[in-house]
C-alpha positions in Angstrom: 0.0 0.0 0.0 1.2 3.5 -0.7 2.3 5.1 2.6 -0.8 7.0 3.1 -2.8 3.8 2.5 -0.7 1.4 4.4 -1.8 1.9 8.0 -2.3 -1.5 9.4 -5.7 -0.8 11.1 -8.3 1.4 9.4 -10.2 3.8 11.5 -14.0 4.1 11.9 -16.6 2.2 13.9 -19.1 0.7 11.5 -21.0 -1.6 13.9 -24.7 -1.6 14.6 -27.6 -0.1 12.8 -27.2 3.5 14.2 -25.4 6.2 12.3 -21.7 5.7 12.4 -20.1 8.8 13.8 -16.9 9.3 15.8 -14.3 11.7 16.9 -10.9 11.6 15.3 -7.8 11.0 17.6 -4.3 11.1 16.4 -2.3 7.8 16.5 1.3 7.8 17.5 4.2 6.4 15.4 7.0 5.4 17.7 9.2 8.4 16.9 9.2 7.9 13.1 6.1 9.6 11.9 3.3 11.5 13.5 -0.4 11.4 12.5 0.2 8.6 10.1 -3.4 7.5 10.6 -6.5 9.1 12.1 -8.6 7.0 14.4 -12.3 7.6 14.9 -13.6 5.3 17.6 -16.8 5.9 19.3 -16.6 5.6 23.1 -20.2 4.5 23.3 -21.4 1.1 22.2 -22.5 0.7 18.6 -24.9 -2.0 17.5 -26.5 -4.6 19.7 -23.1 -6.2 20.6 -21.4 -2.9 21.4 -17.7 -2.5 22.1 -15.6 -3.6 25.0 -14.2 -1.0 27.4 -10.7 0.2 26.5 -8.2 -2.6 27.3 -6.2 -2.2 30.4 -3.3 -4.4 29.4 -0.3 -2.3 28.3 1.1 -2.9 24.9 4.4 -4.8 24.7 7.5 -2.7 24.6 8.6 -3.1 21.0 10.8 -0.9 18.8 12.0 -0.5 15.2 14.4 -3.3 14.3 12.7 -5.9 16.6 12.2 -9.3 14.9 9.3 -11.6 15.3 9.9 -15.4 14.7 13.4 -14.4 13.5 11.7 -13.3 10.3 9.5 -10.2 10.5 11.6 -7.1 11.2 9.5 -4.2 12.5 10.2 -1.0 10.7 7.6 1.7 11.7 4.7 1.8 14.1 1.6 3.2 12.4 -1.0 2.7 15.1 -0.8 2.3 18.9 -4.3 2.0 20.5 -6.3 0.0 23.1 -3.4 -2.2 24.1 -2.3 -3.3 20.6 0.0 -1.8 18.0 0.2 -2.1 14.2 3.5 -1.9 12.2 5.0 -1.8 8.8 7.5 -4.6 8.7 9.8 -6.5 6.4 9.5 -10.3 5.8 13.2 -11.1 5.6 12.6 -14.6 4.3 10.6 -13.4 1.2 12.1 -10.0 1.1 8.9 -8.0 0.9 7.0 -5.5 3.0 4.2 -6.7 5.3 1.9 -5.3 7.9 1.7 -6.7 11.5 -0.8 -6.3 14.3 0.7 -7.1 17.8 -1.0 -7.5 21.2 -0.2 -9.2 24.4 -1.2 -12.9 24.7 -3.1 -12.1 27.9 -5.1 -9.3 26.2 -8.9 -10.0 26.5 -9.3 -9.8 22.7 -6.2 -12.0 21.8 -8.2 -15.2 21.2 -10.9 -13.5 19.1 -8.2 -11.7 17.0 -6.5 -15.1 16.3 -9.8 -16.7 15.4 -10.8 -13.8 13.1 -7.4 -13.8 11.4 -7.4 -17.5 10.7 -11.0 -17.5 9.4 -10.1 -14.5 7.1 -7.0 -16.3 5.8 -9.1 -19.4 4.9 -11.3 -17.3 2.7 -8.5 -16.6 0.2 -10.4 -14.1 -1.8 -8.0 -11.8 -3.8 -10.4 -8.9 -3.3 -9.4 -8.7 0.3 -6.0 -7.9 1.7 -4.7 -11.3 2.6 -3.8 -12.5 6.1 -0.4 -14.3 5.8 0.2 -15.5 9.3 -1.5 -15.6 12.7 0.8 -16.7 15.6 0.9 -16.8 19.4 4.6 -16.8 20.5 6.6 -15.5 23.5 3.6 -13.9 25.3 2.6 -12.1 22.0 -0.1 -12.6 19.5 0.6 -11.1 16.1 -1.2 -11.1 12.8 0.8 -10.6 9.5 -1.0 -9.3 6.4 -0.2 -8.1 2.9 1.3 -4.6 2.4 0.2 -3.2 -1.0 2.7 -0.6 -2.2 0.6 0.4 -5.2 -2.7 0.9 -3.4 -4.4 4.2 -2.3 -7.1 4.6 0.4 -10.5 5.9 -0.6 -9.9 8.7 2.0 -6.9 9.9 -0.1 -8.8 9.6 -3.4 -11.7 11.8 -2.1 -9.4 14.5 -0.8 -9.4 16.5 -4.2 -13.1 15.8 -4.9 -15.8 13.2 -5.4 -15.3 10.2 -7.7 -16.3 10.1 -11.3 -19.6 8.1 -11.8 -17.7 5.2 -13.4 -15.2 5.0 -10.6 -18.0 5.1 -8.0 -19.9 2.4 -9.9 -16.8 0.2 -10.0 -16.1 0.8 -6.3 -19.6 -0.1 -5.1 -19.8 -3.1 -7.4 -16.5 -4.7 -6.4 -16.9 -3.9 -2.7 -20.5 -5.2 -2.5 -19.6 -8.4 -4.5 -16.6 -9.1 -2.2 -18.6 -8.6 1.0 -21.4 -10.8 -0.3 -18.8 -13.6 -0.9 -17.5 -13.0 2.7 -20.9 -13.2 4.3 -21.6 -16.5 2.4 -18.7 -17.9 4.4 -19.9 -16.4 7.6 -17.4 -13.5 7.8 -18.3 -9.9 8.5 -16.2 -6.8 8.4 -18.1 -4.4 10.8 -15.5 -1.6 10.3 -15.9 -0.9 6.6 -15.0 2.7 6.0 -12.9 4.9 3.6 -9.7 3.9 5.3 -10.5 0.2 4.8 -11.1 0.4 1.0 -8.1 0.7 -1.3 -7.7 1.1 -5.1 -4.6 -0.4 -6.7 -2.8 1.0 -9.7 -4.6 -1.5 -12.0 -8.0 -0.1 -10.9 -8.9 -3.0 -8.7 -10.6 -2.2 -5.4 -9.5 -4.2 -2.3 -10.7 -4.4 1.3 -8.5 -4.8 4.3 -9.2 -5.8 7.8 -11.9 -8.4 7.2 -13.1 -9.6 10.6 -9.7 -8.7 12.1 -10.1 -5.0 12.6 -13.4 -5.5 14.4 -11.9 -8.2 16.6 -9.0 -5.8 17.5 -11.6 -3.2 18.7 -14.0 -5.7 20.3 -16.8 -4.8 17.9 -19.8 -7.1 17.4 -23.2 -6.8 15.9 -26.5 -8.7 16.0 -27.1 -7.7 12.4 -23.7 -8.0 10.7 -25.1 -8.1 7.1 -27.1 -4.9 7.6 -24.1 -3.3 9.3 -21.8 -4.0 6.4 -24.5 -3.0 3.8 -25.1 0.3 5.5 -21.3 0.9 5.5 -21.1 0.2 1.7 -24.0 2.8 1.3 -22.0 5.3 3.3 -18.9 4.6 1.1 -20.9 5.2 -2.1 -22.5 8.4 -0.6 -19.0 9.7 0.3 -17.7 8.9 -3.2 -20.6 10.7 -4.9 -20.7 13.8 -2.7 -17.3 14.1 -0.8 -19.5 14.3 2.3 -19.9 11.9 5.2 -23.7 10.9 5.4 -24.0 11.7 9.1 -23.9 14.9 11.1 -20.3 14.4 12.5 -17.2 15.0 10.4 -15.1 11.9 9.8 -12.2 10.6 7.6 -11.4 14.1 6.4 -15.0 14.6 5.1 -17.5 17.1 6.3 -20.8 15.8 7.7 -24.3 16.7 6.7 -25.9 19.9 8.2 -27.4 19.3 11.6 -31.2 18.8 12.0 -31.6 18.2 8.3 -31.5 14.4 8.3 -30.3 12.1 5.5 -30.8 13.7 2.1 -30.1 12.1 -1.2 -26.6 12.6 -2.8 -28.2 14.4 -5.9 -29.7 16.9 -3.5 -26.3 17.5 -1.8 -24.2 18.1 -5.0 -25.3 18.9 -8.5 -24.6 16.5 -11.4 -24.6 13.3 -9.2 -25.6 10.2 -11.1 -29.3 9.6 -10.3 -29.1 5.8 -10.2 -26.1 5.7 -7.9 -27.7 8.3 -5.7 -30.8 6.1 -5.2 -28.6 3.0 -4.7 -26.7 4.7 -1.8 -30.0 5.6 -0.2 -31.3 2.1 -0.5 -28.2 0.8 1.3 -28.2 3.4 4.1 -30.6 3.4 7.1 -33.6 5.1 5.4 -36.8 3.5 6.7 -36.6 1.0 3.9 -37.1 3.2 0.8 -36.0 6.3 -1.1 -38.3 9.2 -1.0 -38.5 9.5 -4.8 -39.0 5.9 -6.0 -40.1 4.1 -2.8 -38.0 1.1 -3.6 -37.3 -1.5 -1.0 -34.1 -1.1 1.1 -31.1 -3.3 0.6 -30.4 -5.0 4.0 -27.7 -7.5 2.9 -24.7 -7.3 0.5 -26.3 -9.9 -1.7 -29.4 -7.7 -2.2 -27.1 -4.8 -2.9 -25.3 -6.8 -5.6 -28.7 -7.7 -7.2 -29.7 -4.0 -7.2 -26.5 -3.0 -8.9 -27.0 -5.7 -11.5 -30.4 -4.3 -12.3 -28.9 -0.8 -13.0 -27.8 0.2 -16.5 -24.0 -0.3 -16.8 -22.1 2.9 -16.4 -19.3 3.2 -19.0 -16.0 4.9 -18.5 -15.8 8.5 -19.8 -14.5 9.0 -23.4 -10.9 10.1 -23.4 -10.7 13.9 -23.9 -9.3 15.0 -27.2 -6.4 17.4 -26.8 -6.0 19.8 -29.7 -2.5 19.9 -31.2 -0.4 23.0 -30.2 -0.7 25.9 -32.6 2.0 26.0 -35.2 4.9 28.2 -34.2 6.9 29.9 -36.9 10.7 29.8 -36.3 12.8 33.0 -36.2 14.3 32.0 -39.6 10.9 31.9 -41.2 10.1 35.2 -39.6 13.1 36.8 -41.3 15.3 37.4 -38.3 18.1 35.0 -39.2 21.5 36.7 -39.2 20.2 39.9 -37.5 21.9 41.1 -34.4 20.0 40.3 -31.2 18.1 43.4 -29.8 19.3 44.9 -26.6 17.1 44.3 -23.6 14.5 47.0 -23.2 15.0 48.4 -26.7 11.9 48.3 -28.9 12.8 47.3 -32.5 10.9 49.1 -35.2 8.8 47.0 -37.5 10.3 47.0 -41.0 7.8 47.3 -43.8 7.7 44.3 -46.2 9.2 44.9 -49.7 6.7 46.0 -52.3 5.5 43.1 -54.5 6.7 43.0 -58.1 3.5 44.1 -59.7 5.0 46.3 -62.5 5.5 45.1 -66.1 9.3 44.9 -65.4 8.6 42.8 -62.3 6.4 40.3 -64.2 9.0 39.9 -66.9 11.7 39.3 -64.3 9.5 36.6 -62.7 9.0 34.8 -66.0 12.8 34.9 -66.7 13.6 33.4 -63.3 11.1 30.7 -63.8 12.5 29.8 -67.2 16.0 29.6 -65.8 14.9 27.2 -63.1 13.1 24.9 -65.5 16.3 24.8 -67.7 18.5 24.1 -64.7 16.2 21.2 -63.6 16.2 19.7 -67.1 20.0 19.9 -67.4 20.5 18.3 -64.0 18.1 15.5 -64.9 19.9 14.8 -68.1 23.3 14.6 -66.4 22.0 12.3 -63.7 20.5 9.9 -66.3 23.8 9.9 -68.3 25.8 9.1 -65.1 23.5 6.2 -64.3 23.7 4.7 -67.8 27.5 4.9 -67.7 27.6 3.1 -64.4 25.3 0.4 -65.6 27.6 -0.3 -68.6 30.6 -1.1 -66.3 31.5 -4.8 -65.8 30.0 -6.7 -62.8 33.4 -7.6 -61.4 34.2 -3.8 -61.2 31.2 -3.2 -59.1 32.0 -6.1 -56.9 35.6 -4.9 -56.4 34.4 -1.5 -55.5 32.0 -2.9 -52.9 34.8 -5.0 -51.4 37.1 -2.0 -51.2 34.5 0.1 -49.4 34.0 -2.6 -46.8 37.7 -3.0 -46.4 38.0 0.7 -45.7 35.6 0.4 -42.7 32.3 1.4 -44.4 29.1 1.3 -42.4 28.3 -2.2 -41.2 25.2 -3.6 -39.5 26.3 -5.5 -36.4 24.5 -8.8 -35.9 22.8 -8.9 -32.5 24.6 -11.0 -29.9 23.0 -13.3 -27.4 23.2 -12.1 -23.9 24.2 -14.6 -21.2 21.8 -15.0 -18.3 23.6 -15.3 -15.0 20.7 -15.9 -12.7 16.9 -15.3 -12.2 14.3 -15.0 -9.5 10.5 -14.9 -9.6 9.0 -11.5 -9.0 5.9 -11.4 -6.7 4.0 -8.2 -6.9 1.2 -9.4 -4.6 -0.2 -12.6 -3.1 1.6 -15.9 -3.5 4.4 -16.9 -5.7 3.8 -19.1 -8.8 6.7 -21.6 -9.0 9.9 -19.9 -7.6 11.9 -23.1 -7.7 11.5 -23.5 -11.5 12.7 -20.2 -12.8 16.1 -21.8 -13.8 14.3 -24.0 -16.2 13.5 -21.1 -18.4 17.1 -20.7 -19.6 18.6 -24.2 -19.2 18.5 -24.8 -23.0 15.9 -27.6 -22.7 12.6 -26.7 -24.3 10.9 -29.6 -22.5 11.3 -28.0 -19.1 9.4 -24.9 -18.0 8.2 -22.5 -15.3 4.4 -22.5 -15.0 1.9 -20.0 -13.5 -0.9 -21.1 -11.3 -4.3 -21.8 -12.9 -6.9 -19.0 -12.7 -10.6 -19.4 -13.2 -11.0 -16.2 -15.3 -9.0 -14.5 -18.0 -7.1 -14.0 -20.2 -6.2 -10.8 -18.2 -4.8 -11.8 -14.8 -6.3 -8.8 -13.1 -8.1 -8.6 -10.7 -6.5 -11.8 -9.3 -3.0 -10.4 -9.8 -1.6 -7.4 -11.7 0.8 -9.8 -13.4 3.4 -12.5 -12.8 7.0 -12.8 -14.0 10.7 -13.4 -13.6 13.6 -11.0 -13.1 16.8 -12.1 -15.1 20.4 -11.1 -14.2 22.5 -10.4 -17.4 25.7 -10.1 -15.4 26.4 -6.5 -16.3 24.5 -3.5 -17.8 23.4 -4.4 -21.3 21.3 -2.8 -24.0 18.5 -5.2 -24.9 17.2 -5.3 -28.5 14.9 -8.3 -28.4 13.7 -11.1 -26.2 12.7 -14.5 -27.6 10.3 -16.4 -25.4 9.1 -20.0 -25.8 5.7 -20.8 -24.5 4.0 -24.1 -23.6 0.4 -23.0 -24.3 -1.0 -21.3 -27.4 -4.1 -19.1 -27.7 -6.0 -16.3 -26.0 -3.6 -13.4 -26.4 -0.6 -14.1 -24.2 0.8 -10.6 -23.3 4.4 -10.1 -22.2 6.1 -6.9 -21.2 9.8 -6.2 -20.5 11.0 -3.8 -17.8 14.4 -2.6 -16.7 14.7 -3.4 -12.9 17.2 -2.3 -10.3 17.9 -5.8 -8.9 16.7 -9.4 -8.7 14.4 -8.2 -5.9 13.3 -4.8 -7.3 12.8 -2.0 -4.8 9.9 -0.5 -6.8 6.7 -1.8 -8.2 6.2 -2.3 -12.0 4.9 1.3 -12.2 8.3 2.5 -11.1 10.3 0.6 -13.7 11.2 1.6 -17.2 9.3 -0.3 -19.9 11.5 -1.8 -22.6 8.9 -3.3 -24.9 5.6 -5.3 -25.1 4.1 -8.0 -27.4 1.1 -10.3 -27.7 0.8 -13.7 -29.3 -1.7 -16.5 -29.9 1.1 -19.1 -30.6 3.8 -21.0 -28.7 6.5 -18.4 -29.2 6.8 -14.6 -28.7 9.4 -12.0 -29.7 9.4 -8.7 -27.7 11.3 -5.9 -29.5 12.7 -3.0 -27.6 10.7 0.2 -28.3 13.5 2.4 -26.8 17.2 2.1 -26.1 17.5 1.0 -22.5 20.6 -0.4 -20.7 20.1 -2.6 -17.6 21.7 -5.5 -15.9 18.3 -6.8 -14.6 15.3 -7.4 -16.9 11.7 -8.2 -15.7 9.7 -10.5 -18.0 6.1 -9.6 -16.9 3.1 -11.6 -18.0 -0.3 -9.8 -17.8 -2.5 -12.1 -19.8 -2.6 -15.9 -20.3 -4.5 -18.3 -22.5 -7.2 -20.8 -21.5 -5.2 -24.0 -21.6 -6.2 -27.7 -21.2 -5.2 -29.8 -18.2 -1.8 -31.5 -18.4 0.2 -33.3 -15.8 -0.8 -32.1 -12.3 -2.2 -28.8 -13.7 -5.9 -28.6 -14.4 -7.6 -26.8 -17.2 -7.9 -23.0 -16.8 -6.2 -19.7 -17.6 -2.4 -20.3 -17.3 0.9 -20.1 -19.2 4.3 -21.7 -18.9 7.7 -20.3 -20.2 10.1 -22.9 -21.7 13.0 -20.9 -23.1 14.1 -17.2 -22.8 16.8 -15.6 -24.9 17.9 -12.0 -24.7 19.8 -10.3 -27.6 21.5 -6.9 -27.6 
């Protein structure tokens, strides 16, 4: 997650059926950063289950550089509240950033946090930020989760203004579908707010803190589906209006005017999409209907998904056409070539253009000049033709000798591309699990029968939203200029798409968006050649696959969307 969107615990109380309001308190950051995340807990109970009183157990004394399980090195504390703390950390085994929640093992919520984390991890839905580990060790309970470097919180996205209708439609569609899937497995969020919803660079919306964030705060609800549905309605309301749909300000958003009640988004801001406005009112606490259409309320995420499906699809806006810049005449064309530069502050008089040749003498002069030009062109053409005929009459061996002499004198030669040696490789994991990290060496072992294969996906050919892509970083031993990459593929069909990027190491320090693209290509066959679109020199090259074909089952791999790389050759 981008730094502003990477706080380990998001920050509003969404439990119960009452309006969700809270006061914002600053969290502390262990001497590294202040106000990294705002926290808006309500001191009063919310929903039928309410919240527990603030935990009396003191948080463990931890610091930057402390290691958990000899693996997770704590880097920065982003939240410290109610006896637990949340950190940005580094998984030294897999060399990637992670988030960690930590609380004492004797904390009254420790058991519920462990149970919630393990249940969330079993869901395995890529639309949620994944729980990677949940452990009790050395009088501590800690939960490790994904850290998305390319994601931005909805809170940050709303800072400059409301969302475009298409973005708001995508957000509510993806969030509602994800929460419907979670509730089918018996999991609720109960703290769904603008800090818990993230948008990745590929446009996918993801939810963090499923079940875990509520367990950390001791939040429960007798109507969890209604609670989460109302929270989704509040998210949509905020996305359409840049206002929080309750009287209190929260998440950097202004609340509604007091004593006015809940009014529809299209009455708060002009130009709001009518269908989305009504959808948000159906999801919020609204006595079961909108004032204008009297449609039934949506009380579960499943009903909300059905209501979204009945709406006309909102298409993305057409790209704006940018007019080309007005043609600028150069100083030479304006007649200033060769003139001395004017002194600063001195106004240069405008010189009058010479009078046109409109007299009888002027017309005669123009005809004479035209005739001379025509004669010169004719003479030049005749001389050129005569020279070409003389050259064609020379013996063939003379021409051959001349060519040989030119080459011997070091004339221009086209250098044949050379094959670049691969010194090593490592799988690059942008998010989620690795594909087959132990098989990357098989892609350059010279044996076309061996391969590195991706996992099988149920939908495609584009890997998103499951993953932004999968790939391998190759080490060329030294900085090289790459001209082409030849890639052997195991499966044909369905537009396999491969991109090449210049990376800064076998474990790149930036995401794909921070790398320099070398080239891209798409194929339906068993081989692919990616040509460099620009001159780039790099020791490390990322082969990045963003789309895979629908392939049949083979060996231990079932049928589905997948691809395997058999041979990779770089030339420069």
